Phi, psi and omega in degrees: 000135179273140182272119173242163178299327177297323179294342187250022162095007181283142173237178181307323181274348165080134170272333185069029182247136181226161173294139176284153174239171187306325181293343181274351186305318183295317177291327177296316178299316186289329180284320175299309180302314182295317179292328190252347179299321179306332184276345186307311182289325181293317180267352176079017173194170180288129176300143184305319182304329185287346180262354187293162183268087186297325178295315179295319175303312179297318180298328180280353182075025179266350185255131173233139186239158174222149181094149177225094012283163184304127178247341180201163180200162169234147169242120185233156177220122179289128171247168184299329189237003182196168171258132177264123176267099187284306181220139167232130182215138172230139177302134174315317181290356181249001177302146174086009179251010172087013187287318177301316177294320175302313177296317177298318177293324172299319178297320173304310183296316178301315184295318176299318183294331180273001179082021181254145186244016182212137170241136174235151177207169170220160178220153177292133184301336181276356172268061189302336177306315187293332176292347173264326186288313189293320180296332180291341175252023173088011175276142175244137173297130179252329178191162169242130192213128171277119181237102182058234183273007184255125174262109188246143174250121188259140184234154171227145167234126176260131185266140181279000000 
């Protein structure tokens, strides 16, 4: 199947989101590190996204980026019954420009293009900003669960 911008959720007004390529791996790491570093002290450990295998995620087609230069990204994984939103990251100097919203709308469109009607994610409970953001985009909290050293809040979004 040929990848077209329509398949990746682009509309006439455009999301401006594209699949990451191998050359993007250093900037993917830089954006994730910049976005998650401020949480290290708050949660008392390095956030999981900072330790991900970014090259493997890019090679597997799970990473989508936006901006030139790259200002934000998502890492998603197709599951049998849902799209799992593993990471969303926006460079701190790009906050307030609607990039996070653009990425979340892209994830919706991508899930639909894959024939999936549900998106799932979780966030660390200490990243309280996210607890305000996700409900604003239609995500509902399903549970709070401690998994090892992580206190996580799980969300689901059902697409109509």
